[in-house]
C-alpha positions as CSV (number, residue, x, y, z in Angstrom):
1,M,-9.5,-19.6,-17.5
2,N,-11.2,-16.2,-18.0
3,K,-8.4,-13.8,-18.7
4,K,-10.5,-10.7,-19.3
5,V,-9.6,-7.5,-17.4
6,L,-11.6,-4.3,-17.2
7,T,-9.3,-1.5,-16.2
8,I,-10.9,1.7,-15.2
9,I,-9.1,5.1,-14.8
10,T,-10.9,8.4,-14.1
11,R,-9.4,10.1,-17.2
12,L,-6.4,9.9,-19.5
13,N,-5.0,13.3,-18.6
14,V,-1.3,14.3,-18.6
15,G,0.3,12.6,-15.6
16,G,2.0,9.5,-14.2
17,A,-1.2,7.5,-13.7
18,T,-2.0,7.6,-17.4
19,K,1.5,6.4,-18.3
20,H,1.4,3.7,-15.7
21,V,-2.0,2.3,-16.8
22,T,-1.0,2.4,-20.4
23,W,2.3,0.6,-20.0
24,L,0.7,-2.0,-17.7
25,S,-2.3,-2.7,-19.9
26,A,-0.2,-3.0,-23.0
27,G,2.2,-5.4,-21.2
28,L,-0.6,-7.5,-19.9
29,N,-2.2,-7.7,-23.3
30,H,1.1,-8.9,-24.7
31,I,1.3,-11.9,-22.3
32,G,-2.3,-13.1,-22.9
33,W,-4.6,-11.0,-20.8
34,S,-7.5,-9.5,-22.8
35,G,-8.0,-5.9,-21.6
36,L,-10.5,-3.2,-22.1
37,L,-9.5,0.3,-20.8
38,V,-12.5,2.4,-19.5
39,C,-12.1,6.1,-18.8
40,G,-13.9,9.4,-18.6
41,L,-13.3,12.4,-20.8
42,V,-10.5,14.8,-20.0
43,E,-12.0,18.1,-18.8
44,D,-11.6,21.5,-20.4
45,D,-8.8,22.6,-18.1
46,E,-6.7,19.5,-18.8
47,D,-4.5,18.2,-21.6
48,D,-5.4,14.8,-23.1
49,M,-3.0,11.8,-23.3
50,A,-5.5,9.5,-25.1
51,K,-3.2,9.2,-28.0
52,F,-0.5,7.7,-25.7
53,A,-3.0,4.9,-25.0
54,T,-4.0,4.3,-28.6
55,D,-0.4,4.4,-29.7
56,H,0.1,1.3,-27.5
57,S,-2.8,-0.5,-29.3
58,L,-5.2,-0.3,-26.3
59,E,-8.9,-0.7,-26.8
60,V,-10.5,2.3,-25.0
61,Q,-14.1,2.7,-24.0
62,Y,-15.0,6.3,-23.0
63,L,-17.8,7.1,-20.6
64,K,-19.1,10.7,-20.6
65,S,-20.6,10.1,-17.2
66,L,-17.2,9.4,-15.5
67,K,-16.0,12.7,-14.3
68,R,-13.3,13.9,-11.9
69,S,-15.6,16.3,-10.0
70,I,-18.2,15.3,-7.5
71,D,-21.6,15.0,-9.3
72,F,-24.1,12.6,-7.8
73,R,-26.2,12.4,-11.0
74,N,-23.2,11.6,-13.3
75,D,-21.7,9.3,-10.6
76,F,-24.9,7.3,-10.6
77,I,-24.9,7.1,-14.4
78,A,-21.3,6.1,-14.4
79,I,-22.0,3.2,-12.0
80,R,-24.9,2.1,-14.3
81,D,-22.7,2.4,-17.4
82,I,-19.9,0.3,-15.9
83,Y,-22.5,-2.2,-14.7
84,K,-23.7,-2.6,-18.3
85,L,-20.1,-3.1,-19.4
86,L,-19.6,-5.8,-16.8
87,C,-22.7,-7.6,-18.1
88,R,-21.4,-7.4,-21.7
89,Y,-17.7,-7.9,-21.2
90,K,-17.8,-10.4,-18.2
91,P,-14.3,-9.8,-16.9
92,S,-12.7,-11.9,-14.2
93,I,-11.0,-8.9,-12.8
94,V,-11.7,-5.2,-12.5
95,D,-8.7,-3.0,-11.8
96,T,-9.4,0.6,-10.8
97,H,-7.0,3.6,-10.8
98,M,-7.6,7.0,-9.2
99,S,-10.2,8.0,-6.7
100,K,-13.4,8.5,-8.8
101,A,-12.8,5.4,-10.9
102,G,-12.2,3.4,-7.7
103,L,-15.5,4.7,-6.3
104,V,-17.8,4.1,-9.2
105,G,-16.0,1.0,-10.5
106,R,-16.1,-0.9,-7.2
107,I,-19.7,0.0,-6.5
108,A,-20.6,-1.3,-10.0
109,V,-18.8,-4.6,-9.3
110,M,-20.4,-4.9,-5.9
111,S,-23.8,-4.5,-7.5
112,Y,-23.0,-7.0,-10.3
113,N,-21.8,-9.6,-7.9
114,L,-24.8,-9.2,-5.7
115,V,-27.3,-9.5,-8.6
116,H,-25.5,-12.3,-10.6
117,G,-24.1,-14.3,-7.7
118,D,-20.7,-14.0,-9.4
119,K,-17.4,-12.9,-7.9
120,I,-15.6,-10.5,-10.2
121,K,-12.3,-9.8,-8.3
122,T,-11.4,-6.2,-7.7
123,V,-8.0,-4.5,-7.5
124,H,-7.6,-0.8,-6.6
125,T,-4.4,1.2,-7.0
126,F,-3.7,4.3,-5.0
127,H,-1.5,6.6,-7.1
128,G,-1.9,9.3,-4.4
129,H,-4.8,9.9,-2.0
130,T,-7.2,12.6,-1.2
131,F,-7.1,12.3,2.6
132,H,-5.1,15.6,3.0
133,G,-4.2,18.5,0.9
134,Y,-7.0,18.5,-1.6
135,F,-10.3,19.4,0.1
136,S,-11.8,20.8,3.3
137,P,-11.3,18.7,6.5
138,I,-15.0,17.6,6.4
139,K,-14.8,16.4,2.8
140,E,-11.5,14.6,3.5
141,K,-13.2,12.8,6.4
142,I,-16.1,11.8,4.1
143,F,-13.8,10.5,1.4
144,L,-11.8,8.6,4.0
145,W,-15.0,6.9,5.3
146,I,-15.9,6.0,1.7
147,E,-12.5,4.5,1.1
148,R,-12.7,2.4,4.3
149,F,-16.2,1.2,3.3
150,L,-15.0,0.2,-0.2
151,A,-11.9,-1.5,1.1
152,R,-13.9,-3.6,3.5
153,F,-16.8,-4.6,1.2
154,G,-15.7,-4.0,-2.4
155,T,-12.0,-4.7,-2.8
156,D,-10.0,-7.9,-2.9
157,V,-6.5,-6.3,-3.3
158,I,-5.3,-2.7,-2.5
159,I,-2.1,-1.7,-4.3
160,T,0.1,1.1,-3.0
161,I,3.0,2.2,-5.1
162,S,5.6,2.9,-2.4
163,P,6.4,1.7,1.2
164,Q,5.7,5.2,2.5
165,Q,2.3,5.4,0.8
166,Q,1.4,1.9,2.2
167,T,2.3,3.1,5.7
168,E,0.0,6.1,5.2
169,I,-2.9,4.3,3.7
170,L,-2.8,1.2,5.9
171,D,-1.4,2.4,9.2
172,T,-2.2,6.1,9.4
173,Y,-5.6,6.2,7.6
174,K,-6.5,2.6,8.3
175,V,-7.9,1.8,4.8
176,G,-8.2,-1.9,4.4
177,C,-6.5,-4.7,6.3
178,R,-2.9,-5.9,6.0
179,S,-3.8,-9.1,4.1
180,Q,-5.4,-7.0,1.4
181,H,-2.4,-4.7,0.8
182,R,0.3,-5.2,-1.8
183,Q,3.1,-2.8,-2.4
184,I,4.0,-2.8,-6.1
185,N,6.3,-0.2,-7.6
186,L,5.4,1.7,-10.7
187,G,7.0,0.6,-14.0
188,I,8.2,3.2,-16.4
189,D,9.7,3.2,-19.9
190,I,13.0,5.0,-19.7
191,S,14.2,4.4,-23.2
192,F,13.8,8.1,-24.1
193,A,16.6,8.9,-21.6
194,N,19.2,7.5,-24.1
195,S,18.4,10.1,-26.7
196,L,18.0,13.4,-24.8
197,N,17.9,16.6,-27.0
198,K,19.8,19.2,-25.1
199,F,19.3,22.2,-27.4
200,T,15.8,22.3,-29.0
201,L,13.8,23.6,-26.0
202,R,16.5,25.9,-24.8
203,K,16.5,27.5,-28.2
204,E,12.7,27.9,-28.2
205,L,12.9,29.5,-24.7
206,H,15.9,31.7,-25.5
207,I,18.0,30.0,-22.9
208,T,21.7,29.9,-23.7
209,N,23.5,26.5,-23.5
210,D,25.8,27.7,-20.7
211,S,22.9,28.6,-18.4
212,K,21.8,26.3,-15.6
213,V,18.1,25.4,-15.6
214,F,16.0,24.3,-12.7
215,G,12.7,22.9,-13.9
216,I,9.4,21.6,-12.4
217,V,7.5,19.0,-14.6
218,G,3.9,18.0,-14.4
219,R,0.3,19.3,-14.5
220,I,-0.2,22.7,-12.8
221,A,-2.6,22.3,-9.9
222,E,-2.7,23.6,-6.3
223,I,-1.6,20.3,-4.8
224,K,1.6,20.6,-6.8
225,N,2.4,23.9,-5.1
226,H,4.0,25.7,-8.0
227,R,3.7,28.9,-6.0
228,L,6.4,27.5,-3.7
229,F,8.6,26.9,-6.7
230,I,8.1,30.5,-7.8
231,D,8.8,31.8,-4.2
232,S,12.0,29.8,-4.1
233,A,13.1,31.1,-7.5
234,R,12.4,34.7,-6.3
235,E,14.4,34.1,-3.1
236,F,17.3,32.7,-5.1
237,R,17.3,35.6,-7.5
238,V,17.3,38.1,-4.6
239,R,20.4,36.5,-3.2
240,N,22.1,35.8,-6.6
241,P,21.0,38.6,-9.0
242,D,23.9,38.0,-11.5
243,S,23.8,34.2,-11.7
244,N,23.2,32.6,-15.0
245,V,20.3,30.5,-13.9
246,H,16.8,30.0,-15.3
247,F,13.7,28.4,-13.8
248,V,11.2,26.6,-16.1
249,I,7.7,25.4,-15.4
250,I,6.8,22.6,-17.8
251,G,3.1,21.6,-17.9
252,D,-0.2,23.3,-17.9
253,G,-3.5,23.4,-16.0
254,E,-6.8,25.3,-15.5
255,K,-6.4,28.6,-17.4
256,S,-7.4,31.0,-14.6
257,Y,-5.1,29.3,-12.1
258,V,-2.2,29.3,-14.5
259,D,-2.8,32.9,-15.4
260,G,-2.8,33.8,-11.7
261,L,0.6,32.1,-11.2
262,K,2.0,33.9,-14.2
263,Q,0.9,37.2,-12.7
264,Y,2.4,36.1,-9.4
265,A,5.8,35.3,-11.1
266,S,5.8,38.4,-13.4
267,D,8.7,40.0,-11.4
268,I,11.1,37.1,-12.1
269,P,12.4,37.5,-15.7
270,S,14.4,34.3,-15.5
271,L,11.2,32.2,-14.8
272,I,9.5,30.8,-17.8
273,F,6.2,29.0,-18.3
274,A,6.9,26.6,-21.1
275,G,3.5,24.9,-21.3
276,N,2.9,21.3,-22.2
277,I,5.7,19.6,-24.1
278,T,5.0,16.1,-25.4
279,N,8.5,14.8,-26.0
280,P,10.3,14.0,-22.8
281,S,13.6,13.9,-24.6
282,D,13.2,17.6,-25.3
283,F,12.3,18.9,-21.9
284,Y,14.5,16.6,-19.8
285,G,17.3,17.4,-22.2
286,A,16.9,21.1,-21.4
287,L,17.0,20.6,-17.6
288,D,20.1,20.6,-15.4
289,Y,18.1,20.0,-12.2
290,L,14.5,18.8,-11.4
291,V,12.5,20.4,-8.6
292,L,9.3,19.1,-7.0
293,T,7.4,21.2,-4.5
294,S,4.2,19.2,-4.0
295,N,2.1,19.1,-0.9
296,N,1.1,15.5,-1.4
297,E,2.5,12.8,-3.7
298,G,2.3,9.1,-4.5
299,T,5.3,8.1,-6.6
300,P,6.0,11.0,-9.0
301,V,7.0,9.8,-12.4
302,S,8.9,13.0,-13.0
303,I,11.4,12.1,-10.4
304,L,11.9,8.6,-11.8
305,E,12.3,10.0,-15.3
306,A,14.9,12.5,-14.0
307,F,16.7,9.7,-12.3
308,A,16.8,7.8,-15.6
309,C,18.2,10.9,-17.3
310,G,20.9,11.5,-14.8
311,I,19.3,14.8,-13.6
312,P,19.9,15.8,-10.0
313,V,16.6,16.1,-8.0
314,V,15.5,18.4,-5.1
315,S,12.1,17.8,-3.6
316,T,9.8,18.5,-0.7
317,C,9.7,15.6,1.7
318,V,6.2,14.2,0.9
319,G,4.6,10.8,0.4
320,G,6.5,8.3,-1.8
321,V,9.2,10.8,-2.6
322,I,10.8,9.8,0.7
323,D,11.3,6.2,-0.6
324,L,12.7,7.5,-3.9
325,I,15.3,9.9,-2.5
326,G,16.1,7.8,0.5
327,K,18.4,9.5,3.0
328,N,19.6,11.9,0.3
329,E,21.4,9.0,-1.4
330,R,19.6,9.7,-4.7
331,G,18.6,13.4,-4.4
332,L,18.0,16.1,-1.9
333,L,15.0,16.4,0.4
334,V,14.0,19.8,1.7
335,A,11.2,21.3,3.8
336,A,8.4,23.1,2.1
337,D,10.1,26.5,2.7
338,S,11.2,28.8,-0.1
339,I,14.4,29.9,1.8
340,Q,15.5,26.3,2.3
341,I,14.8,25.4,-1.3
342,A,16.7,28.5,-2.5
343,D,19.6,27.3,-0.3
344,A,19.3,23.9,-1.9
345,Y,19.6,25.5,-5.4
346,A,22.9,27.2,-4.4
347,Q,24.1,23.9,-2.8
348,M,23.3,21.9,-5.9
349,L,25.1,24.4,-8.2
350,Q,28.3,23.9,-6.2
351,T,28.1,20.0,-5.9
352,D,29.4,17.2,-8.1
353,H,26.3,14.9,-8.5
354,T,28.0,12.0,-10.3
355,V,27.7,9.5,-7.5
356,T,24.1,10.5,-6.6
357,T,22.8,10.4,-10.2
358,T,24.6,7.1,-10.9
359,R,22.8,5.6,-7.9
360,A,19.5,7.1,-9.0
361,R,19.8,5.6,-12.5
362,Q,20.6,2.2,-11.1
363,F,17.7,2.4,-8.7
364,V,15.2,3.0,-11.5
365,E,16.6,0.3,-13.6
366,E,16.4,-2.3,-10.8
367,H,13.1,-1.4,-9.2
368,Y,10.9,0.4,-11.7
369,S,11.0,-1.5,-15.0
370,V,7.8,-2.0,-16.9
371,S,8.6,-5.7,-17.3
372,G,8.9,-6.0,-13.5
373,L,5.5,-4.3,-13.0
374,V,3.8,-6.5,-15.6
375,N,5.2,-9.7,-14.1
376,K,4.0,-8.8,-10.6
377,I,0.5,-7.9,-11.7
378,D,0.4,-11.0,-13.9
379,N,1.2,-13.1,-10.8
380,L,-1.4,-11.2,-8.7
381,Y,-4.2,-11.7,-11.3
382,H,-3.4,-15.4,-11.6
383,E,-3.6,-15.6,-7.8
384,L,-7.0,-13.9,-7.7
385,V,-8.5,-16.1,-10.3
386,G,-7.1,-19.2,-8.6
387,E,-4.6,-20.2,-11.3
388,K,-1.1,-21.0,-10.2
389,L,1.7,-20.3,-12.6
């Protein structure tokens, strides 16, 4: 049986998708699948996680033509480059992650199968989607039409990473048919949560150990709505000027956008931009509460990691977050409103979170293990190539 897999991801930038693909690919390699990871280069306004992949002994093939932004010339070249890789590598499965990789990867496979009369199987994973919150309404409609076309003619299996996301992709946006869809949770390595460093980052940021810290973790981009986080911090400060509370933004993004946010937050002395920090034990160790203010999400790894660390979570009610938090059993869901979020901060400071964080830790351990993810994808791959376990 041909157990070669070509995995394509748009880029290995800082984020949950890179971690997911790395853990999955390494796990599959360990149980006998031969994998090649294909990706574009990280752009100038992003931070690179390529070392994370190479540290897991993955073979990585970089394509300069595979870019995040829309560029018809480069997109055509990327399709050609992937087609050549298919001819040389001859995988039985191509597994794509993120929108652009899903576009060029599946078109390349369709072309290869048409020319060679073969049937490379295709799997596409939605980590989020671009059907609202990213682009103009016209562009969103175009991207939705493209995804429907690819689902119908170029995809064997569509993976969504939460029940809520599957409902959106399948029922609301009508991408693919029910028989194509599989809902498979992310898998994350939570071993770091057993050795949190509670003092290093606080010392660097000049935050005393008796302060309470609300933090937002992840790349800084408009869809993540850091401006709402800043507004909520300002609202909380106006109401509680003497409270010993700090707000920390962990992550980075496009320089001009980040500089604009820093200027916007310049009147809040207790709000700190910490930049990118590579060691999760350091930044989760420094946090008392995790905040997420996104306009659109798949399954945010930051929430799962906070669950593993026993950190209470407050989040806007978007995408797969709803499945993670439940009916406030494992965190607190709020509207995308700075006043309501500031109210939530005050509520969280007065609440004993022991029961909630215990449930959250158990939830991650039971449903989001790397071994569970690898086993499910292994079964799926065997099914696609006609090999029963």
